[in-house]
VMD Tcl script that builds the backbone (N, CA, C; Angstrom):
set m [mol new atoms 576]
animate dup $m
set s [atomselect $m all]
$s set {name element resname resid chain x y z} {
  {N N MET 1 A 302.851 210.889 115.231}
  {CA C MET 1 A 301.718 210.957 116.130}
  {C C MET 1 A 302.223 211.293 117.519}
  {N N HIS 2 A 301.698 212.346 118.061}
  {CA C HIS 2 A 302.144 212.770 119.379}
  {C C HIS 2 A 301.064 212.466 120.414}
  {N N ASP 3 A 301.490 212.471 121.652}
  {CA C ASP 3 A 300.578 212.261 122.771}
  {C C ASP 3 A 299.774 210.964 122.668}
  {N N LEU 4 A 300.390 209.934 122.153}
  {CA C LEU 4 A 299.693 208.655 122.078}
  {C C LEU 4 A 299.849 207.917 123.396}
  {N N PRO 5 A 298.784 207.293 123.857}
  {CA C PRO 5 A 298.862 206.543 125.114}
  {C C PRO 5 A 299.659 205.245 124.942}
  {N N ASN 6 A 300.083 204.682 126.062}
  {CA C ASN 6 A 300.781 203.389 126.049}
  {C C ASN 6 A 299.751 202.275 125.947}
  {N N ILE 7 A 299.344 202.011 124.728}
  {CA C ILE 7 A 298.333 200.989 124.448}
  {C C ILE 7 A 298.920 199.988 123.460}
  {N N ALA 8 A 298.603 198.716 123.690}
  {CA C ALA 8 A 298.965 197.668 122.734}
  {C C ALA 8 A 297.731 196.818 122.462}
  {N N PHE 9 A 297.542 196.496 121.203}
  {CA C PHE 9 A 296.471 195.596 120.799}
  {C C PHE 9 A 297.094 194.234 120.543}
  {N N LEU 10 A 296.559 193.215 121.208}
  {CA C LEU 10 A 297.110 191.857 121.130}
  {C C LEU 10 A 296.152 190.924 120.425}
  {N N ASP 11 A 296.715 189.910 119.817}
  {CA C ASP 11 A 295.892 188.832 119.283}
  {C C ASP 11 A 296.681 187.538 119.373}
  {N N PHE 12 A 295.987 186.483 119.732}
  {CA C PHE 12 A 296.552 185.139 119.767}
  {C C PHE 12 A 295.853 184.272 118.737}
  {N N GLU 13 A 296.572 183.295 118.231}
  {CA C GLU 13 A 295.973 182.166 117.541}
  {C C GLU 13 A 296.243 180.959 118.438}
  {N N ALA 14 A 295.367 179.957 118.353}
  {CA C ALA 14 A 295.449 178.832 119.283}
  {C C ALA 14 A 295.330 177.492 118.573}
  {N N SER 15 A 295.783 176.464 119.278}
  {CA C SER 15 A 295.739 175.097 118.743}
  {C C SER 15 A 294.313 174.599 118.606}
  {N N SER 16 A 293.447 175.052 119.502}
  {CA C SER 16 A 292.041 174.676 119.480}
  {C C SER 16 A 291.306 175.573 120.458}
  {N N LEU 17 A 290.001 175.497 120.424}
  {CA C LEU 17 A 289.203 176.220 121.410}
  {C C LEU 17 A 288.765 175.283 122.527}
  {N N GLY 18 A 289.339 174.080 122.558}
  {CA C GLY 18 A 289.021 173.115 123.602}
  {C C GLY 18 A 289.681 173.469 124.928}
  {N N LYS 19 A 289.293 172.742 125.942}
  {CA C LYS 19 A 289.808 172.983 127.297}
  {C C LYS 19 A 291.331 172.885 127.348}
  {N N GLU 20 A 291.917 172.019 126.554}
  {CA C GLU 20 A 293.370 171.815 126.554}
  {C C GLU 20 A 294.087 172.604 125.460}
  {N N GLY 21 A 293.366 173.494 124.784}
  {CA C GLY 21 A 293.977 174.325 123.750}
  {C C GLY 21 A 295.067 175.214 124.332}
  {N N TYR 22 A 295.937 175.697 123.476}
  {CA C TYR 22 A 297.070 176.508 123.920}
  {C C TYR 22 A 297.443 177.518 122.829}
  {N N PRO 23 A 298.166 178.581 123.218}
  {CA C PRO 23 A 298.542 179.603 122.245}
  {C C PRO 23 A 299.639 179.105 121.311}
  {N N ILE 24 A 299.492 179.452 120.026}
  {CA C ILE 24 A 300.502 179.055 119.044}
  {C C ILE 24 A 301.124 180.262 118.341}
  {N N GLU 25 A 300.458 181.409 118.443}
  {CA C GLU 25 A 300.980 182.629 117.825}
  {C C GLU 25 A 300.485 183.825 118.636}
  {N N ILE 26 A 301.359 184.781 118.835}
  {CA C ILE 26 A 301.008 186.030 119.515}
  {C C ILE 26 A 301.553 187.184 118.686}
  {N N ALA 27 A 300.773 188.250 118.629}
  {CA C ALA 27 A 301.256 189.486 118.007}
  {C C ALA 27 A 300.690 190.650 118.790}
  {N N TRP 28 A 301.450 191.730 118.783}
  {CA C TRP 28 A 300.940 192.964 119.367}
  {C C TRP 28 A 301.375 194.130 118.506}
  {N N VAL 29 A 300.528 195.157 118.535}
  {CA C VAL 29 A 300.784 196.379 117.789}
  {C C VAL 29 A 300.522 197.540 118.745}
  {N N LEU 30 A 301.522 198.393 118.916}
  {CA C LEU 30 A 301.364 199.592 119.732}
  {C C LEU 30 A 300.694 200.670 118.889}
  {N N VAL 31 A 300.028 201.630 119.538}
  {CA C VAL 31 A 299.337 202.658 118.760}
  {C C VAL 31 A 300.304 203.474 117.922}
  {N N GLY 32 A 301.556 203.569 118.335}
  {CA C GLY 32 A 302.550 204.290 117.550}
  {C C GLY 32 A 303.048 203.528 116.337}
  {N N GLY 33 A 302.642 202.264 116.185}
  {CA C GLY 33 A 302.985 201.478 115.007}
  {C C GLY 33 A 303.994 200.371 115.231}
  {N N GLN 34 A 304.708 200.372 116.373}
  {CA C GLN 34 A 305.655 199.291 116.630}
  {C C GLN 34 A 304.867 197.978 116.775}
  {N N GLU 35 A 305.429 196.918 116.222}
  {CA C GLU 35 A 304.703 195.644 116.247}
  {C C GLU 35 A 305.667 194.476 116.323}
  {N N GLU 36 A 305.146 193.388 116.861}
  {CA C GLU 36 A 305.902 192.133 116.913}
  {C C GLU 36 A 304.942 190.972 116.737}
  {N N SER 37 A 305.473 189.901 116.205}
  {CA C SER 37 A 304.706 188.673 116.032}
  {C C SER 37 A 305.633 187.490 116.297}
  {N N HIS 38 A 305.120 186.493 117.004}
  {CA C HIS 38 A 305.935 185.327 117.348}
  {C C HIS 38 A 305.119 184.047 117.245}
  {N N LEU 39 A 305.676 183.076 116.552}
  {CA C LEU 39 A 305.137 181.725 116.625}
  {C C LEU 39 A 305.644 181.117 117.930}
  {N N ILE 40 A 304.802 180.306 118.574}
  {CA C ILE 40 A 305.135 179.740 119.873}
  {C C ILE 40 A 305.295 178.229 119.747}
  {N N ARG 41 A 306.494 177.750 120.051}
  {CA C ARG 41 A 306.730 176.306 120.067}
  {C C ARG 41 A 305.958 175.721 121.252}
  {N N PRO 42 A 305.137 174.719 121.017}
  {CA C PRO 42 A 304.342 174.180 122.127}
  {C C PRO 42 A 305.218 173.628 123.250}
  {N N ASP 43 A 304.820 173.940 124.476}
  {CA C ASP 43 A 305.427 173.321 125.642}
  {C C ASP 43 A 305.242 171.807 125.486}
  {N N PRO 44 A 306.185 170.983 125.940}
  {CA C PRO 44 A 306.041 169.532 125.773}
  {C C PRO 44 A 304.729 168.961 126.320}
  {N N SER 45 A 304.152 169.618 127.322}
  {CA C SER 45 A 302.894 169.113 127.891}
  {C C SER 45 A 301.670 169.527 127.074}
  {N N TRP 46 A 301.856 170.395 126.090}
  {CA C TRP 46 A 300.740 170.866 125.262}
  {C C TRP 46 A 300.602 169.958 124.039}
  {N N THR 47 A 299.567 169.180 123.983}
  {CA C THR 47 A 299.409 168.214 122.891}
  {C C THR 47 A 298.106 168.364 122.112}
  {N N ASP 48 A 297.137 169.098 122.634}
  {CA C ASP 48 A 295.841 169.224 121.971}
  {C C ASP 48 A 296.020 169.905 120.608}
  {N N TRP 49 A 295.391 169.361 119.580}
  {CA C TRP 49 A 295.469 169.961 118.255}
  {C C TRP 49 A 294.159 169.719 117.532}
  {N N ASP 50 A 293.615 170.775 116.958}
  {CA C ASP 50 A 292.352 170.691 116.233}
  {C C ASP 50 A 292.612 170.997 114.761}
  {N N GLU 51 A 292.318 170.031 113.911}
  {CA C GLU 51 A 292.540 170.201 112.466}
  {C C GLU 51 A 291.704 171.354 111.903}
  {N N GLU 52 A 290.509 171.567 112.454}
  {CA C GLU 52 A 289.661 172.671 111.994}
  {C C GLU 52 A 290.305 174.019 112.324}
  {N N ALA 53 A 290.874 174.141 113.516}
  {CA C ALA 53 A 291.572 175.376 113.891}
  {C C ALA 53 A 292.761 175.596 112.952}
  {N N GLU 54 A 293.489 174.535 112.638}
  {CA C GLU 54 A 294.629 174.657 111.713}
  {C C GLU 54 A 294.153 175.138 110.345}
  {N N ARG 55 A 293.015 174.634 109.902}
  {CA C ARG 55 A 292.482 175.058 108.611}
  {C C ARG 55 A 292.181 176.562 108.622}
  {N N ILE 56 A 291.737 177.093 109.757}
  {CA C ILE 56 A 291.389 178.513 109.856}
  {C C ILE 56 A 292.628 179.394 109.894}
  {N N HIS 57 A 293.599 179.070 110.749}
  {CA C HIS 57 A 294.774 179.945 110.863}
  {C C HIS 57 A 295.915 179.548 109.930}
  {N N GLY 58 A 295.917 178.329 109.428}
  {CA C GLY 58 A 296.916 177.914 108.451}
  {C C GLY 58 A 298.298 177.620 109.007}
  {N N ILE 59 A 298.412 177.466 110.324}
  {CA C ILE 59 A 299.712 177.195 110.957}
  {C C ILE 59 A 299.741 175.725 111.361}
  {N N THR 60 A 300.736 174.998 110.877}
  {CA C THR 60 A 300.831 173.579 111.227}
  {C C THR 60 A 301.618 173.396 112.524}
  {N N ARG 61 A 301.357 172.306 113.195}
  {CA C ARG 61 A 302.108 171.995 114.411}
  {C C ARG 61 A 303.590 171.788 114.072}
  {N N GLU 62 A 303.869 171.184 112.924}
  {CA C GLU 62 A 305.248 170.968 112.501}
  {C C GLU 62 A 305.982 172.299 112.338}
  {N N ARG 63 A 305.302 173.292 111.791}
  {CA C ARG 63 A 305.920 174.608 111.631}
  {C C ARG 63 A 306.256 175.210 113.001}
  {N N LEU 64 A 305.355 175.045 113.950}
  {CA C LEU 64 A 305.607 175.563 115.301}
  {C C LEU 64 A 306.835 174.901 115.914}
  {N N LEU 65 A 306.976 173.609 115.702}
  {CA C LEU 65 A 308.098 172.872 116.282}
  {C C LEU 65 A 309.427 173.290 115.669}
  {N N THR 66 A 309.412 173.684 114.404}
  {CA C THR 66 A 310.667 174.066 113.760}
  {C C THR 66 A 310.944 175.567 113.815}
  {N N GLU 67 A 309.894 176.399 113.728}
  {CA C GLU 67 A 310.086 177.846 113.660}
  {C C GLU 67 A 309.697 178.591 114.930}
  {N N GLY 68 A 308.942 177.945 115.804}
  {CA C GLY 68 A 308.436 178.631 116.988}
  {C C GLY 68 A 309.512 178.908 118.028}
  {N N ARG 69 A 309.297 179.986 118.778}
  {CA C ARG 69 A 310.168 180.319 119.906}
  {C C ARG 69 A 309.612 179.628 121.144}
  {N N THR 70 A 310.473 179.346 122.102}
  {CA C THR 70 A 310.021 178.678 123.321}
  {C C THR 70 A 309.049 179.577 124.083}
  {N N VAL 71 A 308.212 178.948 124.911}
  {CA C VAL 71 A 307.257 179.717 125.712}
  {C C VAL 71 A 307.999 180.707 126.610}
  {N N GLU 72 A 309.146 180.302 127.131}
  {CA C GLU 72 A 309.930 181.196 127.993}
  {C C GLU 72 A 310.405 182.426 127.225}
  {N N ASP 73 A 310.937 182.207 126.012}
  {CA C ASP 73 A 311.409 183.326 125.192}
  {C C ASP 73 A 310.283 184.301 124.862}
  {N N VAL 74 A 309.142 183.758 124.457}
  {CA C VAL 74 A 308.018 184.619 124.078}
  {C C VAL 74 A 307.490 185.377 125.292}
  {N N ALA 75 A 307.334 184.689 126.412}
  {CA C ALA 75 A 306.819 185.346 127.616}
  {C C ALA 75 A 307.769 186.440 128.098}
  {N N GLN 76 A 309.071 186.170 128.081}
  {CA C GLN 76 A 310.039 187.186 128.503}
  {C C GLN 76 A 310.022 188.385 127.555}
  {N N ARG 77 A 309.886 188.124 126.263}
  {CA C ARG 77 A 309.820 189.219 125.294}
  {C C ARG 77 A 308.567 190.060 125.523}
  {N N MET 78 A 307.455 189.397 125.800}
  {CA C MET 78 A 306.217 190.123 126.086}
  {C C MET 78 A 306.386 191.006 127.321}
  {N N MET 79 A 306.975 190.467 128.355}
  {CA C MET 79 A 307.177 191.244 129.581}
  {C C MET 79 A 308.052 192.464 129.297}
  {N N ALA 80 A 309.118 192.265 128.559}
  {CA C ALA 80 A 310.029 193.368 128.258}
  {C C ALA 80 A 309.349 194.450 127.415}
  {N N ALA 81 A 308.518 194.039 126.476}
  {CA C ALA 81 A 307.909 194.993 125.543}
  {C C ALA 81 A 306.620 195.616 126.052}
  {N N LEU 82 A 305.878 194.894 126.918}
  {CA C LEU 82 A 304.510 195.323 127.193}
  {C C LEU 82 A 304.223 195.785 128.613}
  {N N VAL 83 A 305.126 195.555 129.551}
  {CA C VAL 83 A 304.885 196.055 130.907}
  {C C VAL 83 A 304.758 197.573 130.835}
  {N N GLY 84 A 303.752 198.104 131.496}
  {CA C GLY 84 A 303.512 199.540 131.469}
  {C C GLY 84 A 302.544 199.988 130.389}
  {N N HIS 85 A 302.100 199.057 129.560}
  {CA C HIS 85 A 301.109 199.358 128.527}
  {C C HIS 85 A 299.740 198.828 128.959}
  {N N SER 86 A 298.702 199.495 128.513}
  {CA C SER 86 A 297.349 198.954 128.638}
  {C C SER 86 A 297.185 197.995 127.465}
  {N N LEU 87 A 296.785 196.760 127.752}
  {CA C LEU 87 A 296.682 195.724 126.729}
  {C C LEU 87 A 295.220 195.448 126.416}
  {N N TYR 88 A 294.910 195.416 125.128}
  {CA C TYR 88 A 293.529 195.213 124.696}
  {C C TYR 88 A 293.453 194.106 123.653}
  {N N ALA 89 A 292.338 193.357 123.710}
  {CA C ALA 89 A 292.054 192.308 122.733}
  {C C ALA 89 A 290.550 192.273 122.492}
  {N N THR 90 A 290.165 191.839 121.301}
  {CA C THR 90 A 288.737 191.799 120.972}
  {C C THR 90 A 288.021 190.646 121.641}
  {N N ALA 91 A 288.744 189.619 122.019}
  {CA C ALA 91 A 288.146 188.470 122.720}
  {C C ALA 91 A 288.936 188.246 124.006}
  {N N PRO 92 A 288.791 189.153 124.983}
  {CA C PRO 92 A 289.654 189.100 126.161}
  {C C PRO 92 A 289.526 187.819 126.982}
  {N N SER 93 A 288.371 187.166 126.939}
  {CA C SER 93 A 288.273 185.912 127.698}
  {C C SER 93 A 289.148 184.834 127.057}
  {N N TRP 94 A 289.115 184.721 125.730}
  {CA C TRP 94 A 289.972 183.742 125.043}
  {C C TRP 94 A 291.442 184.167 125.094}
  {N N ASP 95 A 291.711 185.409 124.696}
  {CA C ASP 95 A 293.095 185.868 124.670}
  {C C ASP 95 A 293.703 185.876 126.068}
  {N N GLY 96 A 292.892 186.204 127.073}
  {CA C GLY 96 A 293.359 186.144 128.457}
  {C C GLY 96 A 293.713 184.725 128.868}
  {N N LYS 97 A 292.924 183.770 128.397}
  {CA C LYS 97 A 293.213 182.353 128.679}
  {C C LYS 97 A 294.555 181.954 128.062}
  {N N TRP 98 A 294.782 182.358 126.810}
  {CA C TRP 98 A 296.040 181.997 126.136}
  {C C TRP 98 A 297.224 182.691 126.805}
  {N N LEU 99 A 297.039 183.952 127.168}
  {CA C LEU 99 A 298.104 184.692 127.837}
  {C C LEU 99 A 298.447 184.046 129.173}
  {N N SER 100 A 297.440 183.706 129.929}
  {CA C SER 100 A 297.653 183.072 131.236}
  {C C SER 100 A 298.390 181.743 131.078}
  {N N LYS 101 A 297.977 180.948 130.098}
  {CA C LYS 101 A 298.611 179.647 129.865}
  {C C LYS 101 A 300.084 179.820 129.472}
  {N N LEU 102 A 300.351 180.807 128.638}
  {CA C LEU 102 A 301.724 181.083 128.206}
  {C C LEU 102 A 302.583 181.532 129.390}
  {N N LEU 103 A 302.086 182.469 130.163}
  {CA C LEU 103 A 302.852 182.983 131.300}
  {C C LEU 103 A 303.119 181.880 132.327}
  {N N ARG 104 A 302.109 181.095 132.652}
  {CA C ARG 104 A 302.283 180.008 133.629}
  {C C ARG 104 A 303.305 178.990 133.135}
  {N N ALA 105 A 303.233 178.634 131.852}
  {CA C ALA 105 A 304.178 177.655 131.298}
  {C C ALA 105 A 305.605 178.184 131.343}
  {N N ALA 106 A 305.758 179.514 131.323}
  {CA C ALA 106 A 307.082 180.137 131.368}
  {C C ALA 106 A 307.533 180.390 132.809}
  {N N GLY 107 A 306.713 179.996 133.767}
  {CA C GLY 107 A 307.077 180.170 135.167}
  {C C GLY 107 A 306.817 181.562 135.710}
  {N N LEU 108 A 305.976 182.326 135.025}
  {CA C LEU 108 A 305.638 183.686 135.453}
  {C C LEU 108 A 304.233 183.704 136.051}
  {N N PRO 109 A 303.931 184.686 136.902}
  {CA C PRO 109 A 302.569 184.788 137.437}
  {C C PRO 109 A 301.566 184.978 136.306}
  {N N ARG 110 A 300.450 184.297 136.388}
  {CA C ARG 110 A 299.490 184.338 135.286}
  {C C ARG 110 A 298.888 185.713 135.069}
  {N N HIS 111 A 298.973 186.592 136.068}
  {CA C HIS 111 A 298.446 187.952 135.905}
  {C C HIS 111 A 299.561 188.984 135.789}
  {N N ALA 112 A 300.749 188.546 135.357}
  {CA C ALA 112 A 301.862 189.482 135.165}
  {C C ALA 112 A 301.505 190.531 134.103}
  {N N LEU 113 A 300.679 190.131 133.157}
  {CA C LEU 113 A 300.122 191.035 132.153}
  {C C LEU 113 A 298.616 190.784 132.134}
  {N N ARG 114 A 297.846 191.833 131.949}
  {CA C ARG 114 A 296.384 191.697 131.931}
  {C C ARG 114 A 295.814 192.323 130.666}
  {N N ILE 115 A 294.781 191.678 130.164}
  {CA C ILE 115 A 294.131 192.128 128.938}
  {C C ILE 115 A 292.731 192.636 129.268}
  {N N GLU 116 A 292.375 193.754 128.622}
  {CA C GLU 116 A 291.015 194.273 128.718}
  {C C GLU 116 A 290.365 194.214 127.333}
  {N N ASP 117 A 289.061 194.401 127.313}
  {CA C ASP 117 A 288.299 194.368 126.072}
  {C C ASP 117 A 288.595 195.614 125.238}
  {N N THR 118 A 288.823 195.425 123.956}
  {CA C THR 118 A 289.100 196.529 123.042}
  {C C THR 118 A 287.987 197.575 123.073}
  {N N GLU 119 A 286.758 197.149 123.335}
  {CA C GLU 119 A 285.648 198.107 123.407}
  {C C GLU 119 A 285.924 199.189 124.455}
  {N N LEU 120 A 286.601 198.826 125.544}
  {CA C LEU 120 A 286.945 199.826 126.563}
  {C C LEU 120 A 287.926 200.858 126.018}
  {N N ALA 121 A 288.875 200.406 125.216}
  {CA C ALA 121 A 289.830 201.338 124.603}
  {C C ALA 121 A 289.102 202.317 123.695}
  {N N HIS 122 A 288.110 201.820 122.965}
  {CA C HIS 122 A 287.334 202.684 122.078}
  {C C HIS 122 A 286.578 203.737 122.881}
  {N N GLN 123 A 285.884 203.300 123.908}
  {CA C GLN 123 A 285.105 204.227 124.735}
  {C C GLN 123 A 286.019 205.252 125.409}
  {N N ARG 124 A 287.132 204.794 125.935}
  {CA C ARG 124 A 288.037 205.694 126.651}
  {C C ARG 124 A 288.612 206.774 125.756}
  {N N VAL 125 A 289.032 206.412 124.545}
  {CA C VAL 125 A 289.643 207.424 123.680}
  {C C VAL 125 A 288.615 208.470 123.265}
  {N N VAL 126 A 287.399 208.043 122.966}
  {CA C VAL 126 A 286.362 209.008 122.581}
  {C C VAL 126 A 286.034 209.914 123.766}
  {N N GLN 127 A 285.816 209.335 124.914}
  {CA C GLN 127 A 285.461 210.137 126.092}
  {C C GLN 127 A 286.577 211.119 126.462}
  {N N ASP 128 A 287.826 210.673 126.382}
  {CA C ASP 128 A 288.951 211.567 126.688}
  {C C ASP 128 A 288.979 212.769 125.740}
  {N N ILE 129 A 288.764 212.510 124.464}
  {CA C ILE 129 A 288.797 213.585 123.472}
  {C C ILE 129 A 287.625 214.541 123.666}
  {N N LEU 130 A 286.441 213.997 123.885}
  {CA C LEU 130 A 285.266 214.853 124.066}
  {C C LEU 130 A 285.368 215.675 125.347}
  {N N CYS 131 A 285.872 215.071 126.421}
  {CA C CYS 131 A 286.053 215.814 127.678}
  {C C CYS 131 A 287.087 216.923 127.508}
  {N N ALA 132 A 288.202 216.613 126.865}
  {CA C ALA 132 A 289.265 217.606 126.663}
  {C C ALA 132 A 288.776 218.774 125.814}
  {N N ALA 133 A 287.817 218.516 124.932}
  {CA C ALA 133 A 287.265 219.565 124.065}
  {C C ALA 133 A 286.090 220.296 124.735}
  {N N ASN 134 A 285.817 219.935 125.985}
  {CA C ASN 134 A 284.703 220.545 126.734}
  {C C ASN 134 A 283.359 220.369 126.044}
  {N N VAL 135 A 283.188 219.220 125.390}
  {CA C VAL 135 A 281.884 218.907 124.806}
  {C C VAL 135 A 280.917 218.691 125.969}
  {N N PRO 136 A 279.756 219.316 125.923}
  {CA C PRO 136 A 278.807 219.177 127.036}
  {C C PRO 136 A 278.477 217.709 127.339}
  {N N ASP 137 A 278.348 217.427 128.627}
  {CA C ASP 137 A 278.087 216.051 129.077}
  {C C ASP 137 A 276.883 215.434 128.379}
  {N N HIS 138 A 275.827 216.212 128.190}
  {CA C HIS 138 A 274.599 215.650 127.616}
  {C C HIS 138 A 274.784 215.216 126.155}
  {N N LEU 139 A 275.848 215.651 125.501}
  {CA C LEU 139 A 276.119 215.238 124.120}
  {C C LEU 139 A 277.115 214.080 124.035}
  {N N GLN 140 A 277.843 213.855 125.117}
  {CA C GLN 140 A 278.936 212.888 125.050}
  {C C GLN 140 A 278.497 211.443 124.836}
  {N N ALA 141 A 277.481 210.990 125.550}
  {CA C ALA 141 A 277.088 209.575 125.446}
  {C C ALA 141 A 276.649 209.229 124.033}
  {N N GLY 142 A 275.783 210.063 123.449}
  {CA C GLY 142 A 275.318 209.799 122.089}
  {C C GLY 142 A 276.440 209.892 121.073}
  {N N ALA 143 A 277.292 210.889 121.231}
  {CA C ALA 143 A 278.415 211.050 120.300}
  {C C ALA 143 A 279.358 209.850 120.393}
  {N N THR 144 A 279.639 209.403 121.612}
  {CA C THR 144 A 280.518 208.237 121.799}
  {C C THR 144 A 279.940 207.021 121.097}
  {N N ARG 145 A 278.670 206.766 121.331}
  {CA C ARG 145 A 278.001 205.609 120.721}
  {C C ARG 145 A 278.032 205.705 119.200}
  {N N ASP 146 A 277.725 206.884 118.660}
  {CA C ASP 146 A 277.663 207.052 117.205}
  {C C ASP 146 A 279.041 206.921 116.553}
  {N N ILE 147 A 280.053 207.517 117.151}
  {CA C ILE 147 A 281.412 207.461 116.604}
  {C C ILE 147 A 281.892 206.004 116.522}
  {N N ILE 148 A 281.720 205.279 117.620}
  {CA C ILE 148 A 282.185 203.889 117.660}
  {C C ILE 148 A 281.387 203.026 116.696}
  {N N ALA 149 A 280.069 203.187 116.676}
  {CA C ALA 149 A 279.227 202.368 115.797}
  {C C ALA 149 A 279.585 202.594 114.331}
  {N N TYR 150 A 279.809 203.847 113.946}
  {CA C TYR 150 A 280.152 204.131 112.560}
  {C C TYR 150 A 281.482 203.485 112.185}
  {N N ALA 151 A 282.478 203.652 113.031}
  {CA C ALA 151 A 283.797 203.068 112.744}
  {C C ALA 151 A 283.724 201.546 112.695}
  {N N GLU 152 A 282.950 200.942 113.581}
  {CA C GLU 152 A 282.821 199.482 113.574}
  {C C GLU 152 A 282.113 198.994 112.315}
  {N N ARG 153 A 281.121 199.732 111.834}
  {CA C ARG 153 A 280.455 199.349 110.579}
  {C C ARG 153 A 281.443 199.398 109.418}
  {N N GLU 154 A 282.255 200.454 109.386}
  {CA C GLU 154 A 283.276 200.566 108.339}
  {C C GLU 154 A 284.266 199.398 108.416}
  {N N ASP 155 A 284.662 199.031 109.631}
  {CA C ASP 155 A 285.592 197.920 109.822}
  {C C ASP 155 A 284.959 196.600 109.368}
  {N N THR 156 A 283.713 196.378 109.727}
  {CA C THR 156 A 283.010 195.154 109.337}
  {C C THR 156 A 282.919 195.045 107.820}
  {N N ALA 157 A 282.746 196.169 107.154}
  {CA C ALA 157 A 282.638 196.170 105.692}
  {C C ALA 157 A 283.933 195.707 105.020}
  {N N ARG 158 A 285.045 195.759 105.750}
  {CA C ARG 158 A 286.329 195.288 105.205}
  {C C ARG 158 A 286.375 193.772 105.069}
  {N N GLY 159 A 285.429 193.062 105.688}
  {CA C GLY 159 A 285.406 191.615 105.600}
  {C C GLY 159 A 285.864 190.978 106.901}
  {N N PRO 160 A 285.877 189.660 106.929}
  {CA C PRO 160 A 286.221 188.959 108.179}
  {C C PRO 160 A 287.701 189.086 108.542}
  {N N ALA 161 A 287.984 188.780 109.801}
  {CA C ALA 161 A 289.369 188.780 110.292}
  {C C ALA 161 A 290.174 187.734 109.528}
  {N N GLU 162 A 291.480 187.951 109.456}
  {CA C GLU 162 A 292.361 187.018 108.732}
  {C C GLU 162 A 292.710 185.782 109.549}
  {N N HIS 163 A 292.546 185.845 110.862}
  {CA C HIS 163 A 292.924 184.755 111.768}
  {C C HIS 163 A 294.414 184.465 111.721}
  {N N ARG 164 A 295.176 185.542 111.603}
  {CA C ARG 164 A 296.611 185.536 111.857}
  {C C ARG 164 A 296.835 186.672 112.837}
  {N N ALA 165 A 297.642 186.404 113.834}
  {CA C ALA 165 A 297.741 187.313 114.970}
  {C C ALA 165 A 298.149 188.731 114.581}
  {N N LEU 166 A 299.177 188.882 113.749}
  {CA C LEU 166 A 299.649 190.223 113.419}
  {C C LEU 166 A 298.629 190.996 112.591}
  {N N ALA 167 A 298.060 190.370 111.597}
  {CA C ALA 167 A 297.062 191.042 110.759}
  {C C ALA 167 A 295.866 191.482 111.601}
  {N N ASP 168 A 295.431 190.635 112.512}
  {CA C ASP 168 A 294.264 190.966 113.330}
  {C C ASP 168 A 294.587 192.049 114.361}
  {N N ALA 169 A 295.792 192.031 114.924}
  {CA C ALA 169 A 296.194 193.080 115.871}
  {C C ALA 169 A 296.340 194.417 115.144}
  {N N ARG 170 A 296.882 194.399 113.929}
  {CA C ARG 170 A 296.990 195.630 113.142}
  {C C ARG 170 A 295.609 196.208 112.866}
  {N N ARG 171 A 294.698 195.342 112.531}
  {CA C ARG 171 A 293.334 195.786 112.231}
  {C C ARG 171 A 292.707 196.461 113.451}
  {N N GLU 172 A 292.960 195.908 114.630}
  {CA C GLU 172 A 292.420 196.511 115.847}
  {C C GLU 172 A 293.040 197.883 116.113}
  {N N ARG 173 A 294.328 198.007 115.885}
  {CA C ARG 173 A 294.977 199.318 116.031}
  {C C ARG 173 A 294.387 200.312 115.037}
  {N N ASP 174 A 294.219 199.888 113.793}
  {CA C ASP 174 A 293.668 200.775 112.773}
  {C C ASP 174 A 292.263 201.234 113.135}
  {N N LEU 175 A 291.457 200.340 113.687}
  {CA C LEU 175 A 290.108 200.702 114.106}
  {C C LEU 175 A 290.171 201.738 115.225}
  {N N TRP 176 A 291.050 201.531 116.202}
  {CA C TRP 176 A 291.201 202.484 117.303}
  {C C TRP 176 A 291.622 203.855 116.769}
  {N N LEU 177 A 292.582 203.864 115.845}
  {CA C LEU 177 A 293.034 205.134 115.267}
  {C C LEU 177 A 291.908 205.823 114.502}
  {N N ASP 178 A 291.087 205.044 113.809}
  {CA C ASP 178 A 289.951 205.617 113.080}
  {C C ASP 178 A 288.956 206.237 114.064}
  {N N ILE 179 A 288.678 205.531 115.145}
  {CA C ILE 179 A 287.767 206.055 116.173}
  {C C ILE 179 A 288.339 207.332 116.773}
  {N N ARG 180 A 289.625 207.346 117.042}
  {CA C ARG 180 A 290.287 208.534 117.596}
  {C C ARG 180 A 290.176 209.725 116.634}
  {N N ARG 181 A 290.409 209.465 115.358}
  {CA C ARG 181 A 290.316 210.522 114.343}
  {C C ARG 181 A 288.892 211.068 114.269}
  {N N ARG 182 A 287.916 210.170 114.225}
  {CA C ARG 182 A 286.510 210.590 114.149}
  {C C ARG 182 A 286.113 211.395 115.386}
  {N N ALA 183 A 286.568 210.954 116.554}
  {CA C ALA 183 A 286.241 211.663 117.792}
  {C C ALA 183 A 286.817 213.075 117.772}
  {N N THR 184 A 288.032 213.211 117.261}
  {CA C THR 184 A 288.663 214.526 117.170}
  {C C THR 184 A 287.863 215.437 116.239}
  {N N GLU 185 A 287.400 214.903 115.109}
  {CA C GLU 185 A 286.607 215.691 114.156}
  {C C GLU 185 A 285.268 216.108 114.767}
  {N N ILE 186 A 284.595 215.169 115.421}
  {CA C ILE 186 A 283.289 215.453 116.035}
  {C C ILE 186 A 283.465 216.468 117.172}
  {N N ALA 187 A 284.514 216.305 117.968}
  {CA C ALA 187 A 284.758 217.244 119.077}
  {C C ALA 187 A 284.932 218.653 118.531}
  {N N ALA 188 A 285.645 218.797 117.429}
  {CA C ALA 188 A 285.850 220.126 116.835}
  {C C ALA 188 A 284.526 220.729 116.392}
  {N N ARG 189 A 283.647 219.913 115.832}
  {CA C ARG 189 A 282.339 220.409 115.386}
  {C C ARG 189 A 281.438 220.775 116.564}
  {N N LEU 190 A 281.449 219.917 117.589}
  {CA C LEU 190 A 280.564 220.167 118.733}
  {C C LEU 190 A 281.046 221.337 119.579}
  {N N ARG 191 A 282.304 221.671 119.460}
  {CA C ARG 191 A 282.884 222.768 120.223}
  {C C ARG 191 A 282.530 224.118 119.592}
  {N N GLN 192 A 282.211 224.132 118.309}
  {CA C GLN 192 A 281.963 225.385 117.585}
  {C C GLN 192 A 280.684 226.058 118.024}
}
mol reanalyze $m
mol bondsrecalc $m
mol representation Tube
mol addrep $m
C-alpha cells in the first residue's frame, strides 16, 4: 500500500468505567499494518476493579500484575511509536481518559499524544479521495455520507466488538481501509 497517511487506530481496555478506572490494555494498528499490544501493570495507586468489566474483556488483575508492562514502559513505547501519527479511537472521550491517565502516571504531559474520533478519519479519507478525483462539490457530501454508512453497516453485520484492544483496533483499521477502497471506486465512477 503506497501513499498511506500516518494514522494509527488505538483501543484501550480498562479496569472499570468508574471515576477511578484505569487502562489495563492498549493496542494500536497503523494503516500500513504494523501493530502492537501491551498489557499494563497497574500503577500502585490504581486499585479500582470492576468484576463486570473483567467478565467483558477477560483480563484478570492477577494477569496484569504478572504479565503487564509498567506504565512508564508502555507510555515510552507509545511515544516512540506514535509521535507524528494522527491517532483515532471510536470512543475518544473514554480512550482519551485512559491515555491521559497512563501518560500522567508515567510522568509525561497528559496531552503528549492526542486522540480524535475515528469518524473524522473516515470523513477525511473520503473527502481527500473525492477532492483529488475532482468530484464536483455538490456530489461530495452525499457520496461521503453514503460510502461511510454502507461500510459501517457492513462492519456492524460482523457482530459486536471483541473487547480486546488489538482485535478492536484491527477492526477499526479494516473499516477505514474498506471506506478508503469504496471511496476510490466511487470517485472513479463519478469522474467518468
